[in-house]
TIPASE-411706 format. One record per residue: residue number from 1; residue in three letters; chain; x, y, z of N, C-alpha, C in turn. Coordinates in pm, 1 decimal. Layout:
BEGIN
 num residu chaine     n.c1     n.c2     n.c3    ca.c1    ca.c2    ca.c3     c.c1     c.c2     c.c3
 NUM    ALA      A        X        Y        Z        X        Y        Z        X        Y        Z
...
This chain:
BEGIN
 num residu chaine     n.c1     n.c2     n.c3    ca.c1    ca.c2    ca.c3     c.c1     c.c2     c.c3
   1    MET      A  -4505.0   -390.3   3793.0  -4395.4   -477.1   3763.7  -4369.6   -482.6   3613.5
   2    LYS      A  -4480.4   -499.7   3535.2  -4465.6   -507.7   3391.4  -4406.8   -376.7   3338.8
   3    LEU      A  -4454.2   -265.8   3391.2  -4406.7   -136.5   3349.1  -4255.4   -125.3   3375.0
   4    SER      A  -4208.2   -170.8   3490.5  -4065.9   -167.7   3521.0  -3985.8   -251.5   3423.8
   5    ALA      A  -4036.3   -371.3   3392.5  -3967.4   -456.6   3297.2  -3959.8   -393.9   3159.6
   6    ILE      A  -4066.0   -329.2   3115.4  -4068.4   -263.1   2986.5  -3970.0   -148.0   2984.3
   7    LEU      A  -3963.9    -68.9   3089.3  -3872.3     42.4   3098.2  -3727.5     -6.5   3096.0
   8    VAL      A  -3696.8   -114.1   3166.9  -3564.3   -169.9   3167.9  -3525.2   -215.3   3026.6
   9    CYS      A  -3614.6   -284.3   2958.4  -3585.9   -328.9   2820.6  -3564.0   -212.1   2728.6
  10    LEU      A  -3645.7   -108.2   2738.3  -3627.6     10.6   2654.7  -3493.4     77.3   2683.1
  11    PHE      A  -3456.5     82.6   2811.6  -3329.3    142.0   2846.8  -3213.9     63.4   2786.9
  12    ILE      A  -3218.3    -72.0   2795.4  -3112.9   -153.3   2743.3  -3104.1   -139.3   2592.2
  13    PHE      A  -3217.6   -146.4   2522.9  -3213.7   -132.3   2377.7  -3166.3      5.8   2335.0
  14    GLY      A  -3208.2    105.0   2408.8  -3163.5    240.9   2379.5  -3017.3    258.0   2400.2
  15    ALA      A  -2961.9    196.4   2505.5  -2817.2    203.5   2532.7  -2739.6    135.2   2422.0
  16    CYS      A  -2790.8     22.1   2379.5  -2719.6    -51.2   2267.9  -2719.2     30.9   2140.8
  17    LYS      A  -2834.3     93.3   2114.8  -2842.3    170.9   1991.8  -2748.0    291.1   1998.5
  18    SER      A  -2741.7    362.0   2108.8  -2653.3    477.5   2117.4  -2508.0    435.0   2113.9
  19    HIS      A  -2475.2    318.7   2172.4  -2339.6    265.1   2166.8  -2298.6    239.6   2021.1
  20    LYS      A  -2389.8    183.7   1946.0  -2363.3    156.0   1804.7  -2329.1    282.5   1729.7
  21    LYS      A  -2399.2    389.5   1755.8  -2370.9    515.9   1691.1  -2231.4    567.8   1725.1
  22    VAL      A  -2187.8    551.9   1850.9  -2056.7    593.9   1890.8  -1950.3    510.2   1818.2
  23    VAL      A  -1972.8    378.8   1809.6  -1880.6    291.0   1738.0  -1872.5    331.4   1590.1
  24    GLU      A  -1989.4    356.6   1530.1  -1991.6    395.1   1389.0  -1916.5    527.2   1367.5
  25    LYS      A  -1938.2    622.7   1458.5  -1870.8    751.3   1446.8  -1719.5    733.4   1461.2
  26    ASN      A  -1676.9    652.1   1557.5  -1533.6    630.6   1578.3  -1470.9    560.2   1454.3
  27    THR      A  -1545.3    469.6   1393.9  -1497.1    401.8   1273.9  -1481.4    501.1   1160.8
  28    GLU      A  -1576.6    590.8   1144.0  -1568.6    691.5   1039.1  -1449.6    782.3   1065.0
  29    ASN      A  -1427.2    822.6   1191.4  -1313.3    906.8   1222.9  -1181.2    833.1   1194.2
  30    ALA      A  -1175.9    704.4   1225.5  -1055.6    627.2   1200.0  -1028.2    621.4   1050.7
  31    ARG      A  -1131.4    605.6    968.8  -1110.5    603.4    824.9  -1054.9    735.4    775.4
  32    GLN      A  -1096.2    844.0    833.9  -1048.3    974.1    794.1   -902.2    996.8    837.8
  33    ILE      A   -862.0    934.9    947.6   -727.6    955.0   1002.8   -627.6    864.5    930.1
  34    ILE      A   -663.9    742.2    902.2   -569.8    647.6    840.0   -572.2    670.0    689.6
  35    PRO      A   -456.9    709.8    633.7   -450.8    733.9    489.6   -460.9    601.9    411.4
  36    GLN      A   -513.7    609.9    292.1   -529.9    492.8    208.1   -399.5    466.1    129.2
  37    GLN      A   -368.7    337.0    118.3   -254.1    295.4     40.0   -284.2    316.0   -107.0
  38    VAL      A   -185.1    370.1   -181.1   -199.8    392.0   -324.8   -105.2    300.8   -401.2
  39    PHE      A     20.3    290.7   -356.1    119.7    211.1   -424.8    192.4    121.9   -324.7
  40    SER      A    238.8     10.7   -373.6    334.9    -67.0   -294.3    430.9   -133.9   -391.9
  41    LEU      A    552.1   -153.2   -344.2    655.4   -217.6   -423.5    735.0   -307.1   -326.4
  42    GLU      A    750.9   -432.1   -366.1    828.7   -524.3   -284.1    927.5   -595.0   -372.3
  43    LEU      A   1055.9   -592.7   -330.5   1161.9   -663.5   -399.9   1204.0   -778.6   -311.9
  44    THR      A   1195.8   -902.0   -368.4   1229.5  -1021.3   -289.0   1375.7  -1057.9   -307.4
  45    PRO      A   1426.0  -1145.5   -219.1   1566.1  -1181.2   -229.8   1595.9  -1275.0   -347.9
  46    CYS      A   1723.9  -1285.6   -381.3   1775.4  -1381.9   -476.0   1892.6  -1451.7   -407.5
  47    TYR      A   1963.8  -1535.1   -479.3   2079.2  -1603.3   -418.4   2199.1  -1512.3   -407.6
  48    GLY      A   2193.1  -1399.3   -471.0   2302.8  -1302.4   -468.3   2279.1  -1188.1   -369.9
  49    THR      A   2313.1  -1066.8   -415.3   2301.9   -949.0   -332.0   2188.9   -855.8   -378.9
  50    CYS      A   2080.5   -912.9   -414.6   1965.3   -832.1   -463.0   1909.3   -750.5   -344.5
  51    PRO      A   1884.3   -619.8   -365.2   1819.9   -542.2   -258.6   1683.6   -603.5   -226.5
  52    THR      A   1654.8   -610.7    -97.5   1527.0   -668.4    -52.8   1461.5   -565.4     39.6
  53    TYR      A   1347.3   -519.2     -7.2   1273.4   -421.8     74.3   1128.9   -414.4     28.6
  54    LYS      A   1049.4   -344.9    109.5    910.6   -320.4     78.5    879.8   -176.6    111.1
  55    VAL      A    801.8   -112.3     23.1    761.4     26.8     47.3    610.9     37.2     16.7
  56    ILE      A    545.9    115.3     97.5    403.9    146.7     76.7    391.4    297.7     70.1
  57    VAL      A    325.8    346.5    -33.9    304.3    491.0    -51.6    157.1    519.2    -31.5
  58    PHE      A    126.5    622.1     46.5    -11.5    654.0     85.8    -58.6    781.8     14.2
  59    GLU      A   -190.2    797.2     10.5   -254.9    908.2    -57.5   -214.4   1045.2      1.9
  60    ASN      A   -166.9   1048.4    124.6   -132.3   1178.2    189.8     13.1   1211.9    168.4
  61    ASP      A     74.6   1158.2     63.5    217.7   1185.4     30.9    309.6   1141.9    142.4
  62    SER      A    287.9   1021.2    197.1    377.6    964.6    294.1    412.2    821.2    251.3
  63    LEU      A    520.2    769.5    308.2    556.8    632.1    279.3    604.8    564.0    403.7
  64    ILE      A    591.0    432.7    397.8    650.6    343.8    501.1    739.7    248.0    427.1
  65    TYR      A    860.9    235.1    475.4    962.6    153.2    410.5   1014.1     51.4    509.9
  66    GLU      A   1038.8    -70.2    464.1   1102.1   -172.9    545.2   1218.9   -229.6    464.4
  67    GLY      A   1339.2   -196.9    505.1   1458.2   -247.8    440.4   1502.8   -377.7    505.8
  68    VAL      A   1521.7   -481.6    423.9   1553.4   -613.4    479.6   1700.5   -643.7    464.5
  69    ARG      A   1753.9   -644.3    338.7   1895.2   -674.5    322.1   1946.1   -615.7    191.5
  70    PHE      A   2078.4   -592.8    189.6   2147.1   -534.7     74.1   2089.8   -401.5     33.5
  71    VAL      A   2056.0   -322.8    131.8   2005.0   -185.4    115.6   2085.4    -96.2    207.6
  72    ALA      A   2089.1     33.5    177.5   2162.6    128.0    260.4   2094.8    145.0    396.5
  73    LYS      A   1964.4    132.6    396.9   1888.7    155.2    521.5   1808.4     30.2    555.9
  74    GLU      A   1855.5    -48.5    652.5   1778.6   -161.3    697.9   1686.0   -115.7    810.5
  75    GLY      A   1573.4   -182.0    824.3   1476.3   -144.9    924.6   1364.1    -64.7    866.8
  76    ASN      A   1286.2     -4.0    956.2   1165.7     68.1    915.7   1189.3    219.6    912.6
  77    VAL      A   1131.6    283.2    813.8   1138.0    428.7    796.6   1000.8    475.9    758.5
  78    SER      A    953.7    582.4    822.0    833.0    651.9    780.1    877.0    788.8    731.3
  79    LYS      A    818.4    834.1    621.7    868.9    957.4    561.1    753.8   1034.8    496.8
  80    LYS      A    755.2   1163.4    511.6    662.0   1250.6    441.9    728.5   1290.5    311.2
  81    LEU      A    655.8   1274.7    201.4    708.4   1306.1     66.9    669.7   1449.7     31.2
  82    PRO      A    737.8   1506.5    -67.2    696.9   1637.6   -115.8    551.2   1636.2   -161.9
  83    GLN      A    479.9   1743.7   -130.2    338.7   1752.5   -164.2    319.7   1732.6   -316.9
  84    GLY      A    221.2   1651.1   -352.2    187.6   1627.3   -492.9    257.9   1509.1   -553.5
  85    THR      A    351.2   1446.7   -477.5    424.0   1331.1   -531.3    327.7   1219.4   -572.7
  86    VAL      A    234.3   1184.7   -488.1    143.3   1076.0   -516.9     56.4   1107.6   -640.5
  87    ASN      A      8.7   1231.3   -646.7    -74.6   1269.7   -763.0      3.8   1256.0   -896.5
  88    GLN      A    129.3   1293.4   -895.3    211.7   1278.3  -1014.7    228.2   1130.5  -1051.5
  89    LEU      A    253.0   1048.1   -950.5    267.1    904.0   -978.0    137.6    841.7  -1027.5
  90    VAL      A     24.8    883.6   -967.5   -104.6    830.0  -1010.9   -126.3    861.2  -1158.3
  91    GLU      A    -96.5    978.9  -1202.8   -111.9   1015.9  -1342.1    -25.3    930.3  -1434.2
  92    LYS      A     95.5    899.8  -1391.0    183.1    816.9  -1473.3    131.3    672.2  -1478.5
  93    PHE      A     81.5    620.2  -1367.6     27.9    486.3  -1367.1    -99.3    478.0  -1453.6
  94    ARG      A   -183.0    580.4  -1445.1   -300.6    582.9  -1531.2   -261.2    589.5  -1677.5
  95    GLY      A   -164.9    674.7  -1708.4   -120.2    691.9  -1846.1    -61.4    565.0  -1904.1
  96    ALA      A     -4.6    480.2  -1819.2     54.9    354.5  -1865.2    -46.7    241.1  -1865.2
  97    ASN      A   -171.3    271.7  -1833.2   -278.2    170.9  -1828.1   -240.8     51.6  -1738.9
  98    PHE      A   -202.2     82.5  -1616.0   -156.1    -19.9  -1520.7   -252.7   -136.0  -1511.1
  99    PHE      A   -381.4   -110.3  -1512.7   -481.5   -216.8  -1490.5   -492.6   -310.2  -1611.9
 100    LYS      A   -429.7   -276.0  -1724.2   -434.1   -362.0  -1841.4   -315.7   -462.7  -1847.6
 101    PHE      A   -217.4   -446.0  -1758.5   -107.6   -541.0  -1753.8   -158.0   -676.4  -1704.5
 102    GLN      A    -86.4   -781.1  -1740.1   -117.2   -915.9  -1684.9    -94.0   -915.5  -1535.8
 103    ASN      A   -147.9  -1015.0  -1467.6   -131.7  -1023.4  -1323.0      7.5  -1076.5  -1285.2
 104    GLN      A     70.3  -1147.0  -1374.4    205.1  -1196.5  -1345.6    285.7  -1217.8  -1473.5
 105    TYR      A    413.6  -1201.2  -1457.2    513.0  -1223.3  -1561.6    615.8  -1317.2  -1500.0
 106    THR      A    620.2  -1441.0  -1548.0    701.2  -1540.8  -1479.2    771.4  -1632.8  -1579.5
 107    SER      A    858.1  -1721.2  -1524.3    935.6  -1814.8  -1603.1    973.8  -1935.0  -1516.5
 108    ASN      A   1020.8  -2038.7  -1579.3   1074.6  -2155.8  -1504.6   1218.9  -2133.9  -1463.3
 109    MET      A   1278.0  -2028.0  -1505.8   1417.6  -1996.1  -1467.8   1421.9  -1966.8  -1320.1
 110    THR      A   1540.0  -1986.1  -1260.5   1554.4  -1963.7  -1115.2   1653.9  -1854.7  -1086.2
 111    ASP      A   1648.6  -1811.3   -962.7   1742.4  -1712.7   -903.7   1720.9  -1569.6   -948.6
 112    PHE      A   1604.2  -1536.8   -998.1   1574.6  -1395.8  -1022.3   1497.0  -1344.8   -900.0
 113    PRO      A   1518.2  -1219.5   -863.5   1431.8  -1164.7   -759.9   1294.2  -1140.9   -821.6
 114    THR      A   1195.3  -1138.6   -736.8   1058.6  -1106.4   -782.1   1021.3   -970.0   -732.5
 115    THR      A    957.8   -893.0   -819.1    906.6   -760.7   -782.8    754.4   -769.7   -781.8
 116    TYR      A    698.9   -727.3   -669.8    549.5   -714.3   -663.1    520.1   -565.3   -659.2
 117    ILE      A    430.9   -526.1   -746.8    391.8   -387.1   -750.1    237.6   -377.6   -746.2
 118    SER      A    185.8   -285.7   -669.3     40.4   -270.5   -665.5      4.0   -122.3   -677.8
 119    PHE      A   -114.1    -99.9   -725.8   -167.1     33.7   -747.4   -317.2     29.1   -714.0
 120    THR      A   -360.3    125.4   -635.6   -500.0    138.4   -601.6   -548.9    273.7   -658.6
 121    ASP      A   -655.6    265.6   -740.3   -711.3    384.2   -800.9   -862.3    377.1   -795.8
 122    GLN      A   -924.2    474.1   -736.0  -1068.1    483.8   -723.1  -1127.2    355.4   -664.0
 123    GLY      A  -1062.5    304.0   -560.0  -1114.1    188.0   -488.0  -1079.0     55.8   -549.4
 124    ILE      A  -1014.0     53.1   -662.5   -975.5    -71.8   -728.3   -825.8    -91.6   -716.0
 125    THR      A   -788.0   -214.3   -672.2   -643.6   -243.8   -653.2   -604.2   -358.6   -745.4
 126    LYS      A   -487.6   -340.1   -803.8   -426.2   -446.2   -883.2   -286.4   -468.6   -833.0
 127    LYS      A   -248.3   -596.6   -815.9   -112.7   -633.9   -773.6    -54.0   -722.7   -881.2
 128    ILE      A     66.7   -692.3   -923.1    133.3   -764.9  -1030.6    262.3   -826.8   -978.8
 129    MET      A    284.1   -952.5  -1020.0    408.2  -1022.0   -990.0    498.7  -1016.4  -1111.1
 130    ASP      A    612.7   -955.4  -1097.9    708.6   -944.3  -1206.1    833.0  -1029.3  -1170.3
 131    TYR      A    842.5  -1147.3  -1228.2    960.1  -1230.1  -1205.0   1048.6  -1228.3  -1328.9
 132    TYR      A    990.6  -1224.5  -1447.2   1070.8  -1233.3  -1566.5    995.4  -1181.2  -1687.9
 133    LYS      A   1062.4  -1098.4  -1766.3   1014.1  -1046.4  -1895.0    881.7   -965.3  -1885.7
 134    ALA      A    870.4   -879.7  -1788.7    759.9   -786.7  -1786.5    781.3   -682.1  -1893.0
 135    PRO      A    675.6   -623.1  -1944.3    690.1   -518.9  -2046.6    772.2   -401.1  -1993.4
 136    GLU      A    843.8   -336.8  -2081.0    926.6   -222.2  -2043.6    844.3   -111.6  -1974.5
 137    SER      A    721.1    -93.2  -2019.0    638.0     12.4  -1958.3    605.3    -20.9  -1811.9
 138    LEU      A    588.4   -147.6  -1777.6    570.3   -185.4  -1637.0    699.3   -167.9  -1562.3
 139    ARG      A    807.4   -204.1  -1619.2    940.6   -186.1  -1553.9    964.5    -38.9  -1525.8
 140    GLN      A    922.0     47.4  -1611.8    937.1    191.4  -1590.0    857.5    238.7  -1468.6
 141    LEU      A    737.8    180.2  -1450.7    655.8    215.2  -1332.6    723.8    165.9  -1203.3
 142    GLU      A    777.9     45.0  -1211.9    852.4     -8.4  -1096.2    969.7     83.3  -1063.7
 143    LYS      A   1038.2    130.4  -1169.9   1152.1    220.7  -1150.8   1112.0    351.0  -1086.3
 144    LEU      A    993.0    403.1  -1122.4    946.6    526.7  -1059.0    938.5    513.6   -906.6
 145    ILE      A    880.8    402.6   -863.9    867.3    379.5   -717.6   1005.4    352.9   -658.3
 146    SER      A   1085.9    274.4   -728.1   1220.7    243.6   -677.8   1303.1    370.7   -666.2
 147    ASP      A   1294.9    456.2   -768.2   1368.1    585.9   -763.2   1320.3    671.8   -646.3
 148    LEU      A   1191.4    669.1   -620.4   1135.3    744.7   -507.5   1199.0    692.8   -379.2
 149    VAL      A   1209.1    562.6   -365.9   1272.3    504.7   -247.8   1419.5    542.8   -240.5
 150    ASN      A   1488.8    537.0   -354.3   1631.3    575.8   -356.2   1649.4    721.4   -313.8
 151    ASP      A   1563.3    807.9   -363.3   1572.6    948.7   -328.7   1536.0    978.8   -184.9
 152    GLU      A   1433.6    910.0   -133.7   1380.8    944.3     -1.3   1440.0    861.5    112.8
 153    VAL      A   1491.1    739.6     81.5   1539.1    653.8    189.5   1684.3    611.6    165.4
 154    GLU      A   1743.5    648.0     51.0   1883.7    625.4     21.2   1917.8    476.3     19.1
 155    ILE      A   1864.0    405.9    -77.5   1893.9    261.9    -97.0   2024.4    251.1   -177.7
 156    LYS      A   2104.4    150.8   -145.6   2222.8    121.8   -222.1   2180.5     66.5   -357.5
 157    LYS      A   2252.7     98.6   -462.0   2224.5     42.8   -595.1   2305.6    -81.9   -612.3
């Protein structure tokens, strides 16, 4: 009887251990399949006709776009970008020292749209809120992503 109980316990523990390995393997496979986000840009509404959208750019040269209002394309779009697009953008963000910018540029003034921009490089992510008077070099980076959206998803200006 004791031997049976010991065998049952060993079987149960062994089954749990092998199940864990399958789960770990599936998680590793999922990480390999799901591309990592590198950039995001979000433009929020204002009281006027400010374009409102969000775009996420992934390491595999793809993007996901969600157009909300005052854009040529409302709704969701997934798009494959020309190969090397993300690498070119990464170099420009590194060259502009993205991680040295402040976390936010703001003011007490009202009715400006807010731009949120993020960049992930080597596992480190920084997100910046640009409401008012961000440095021109940060605005140029925002424009790079915005131009990419205009070229690939045809946003109204």
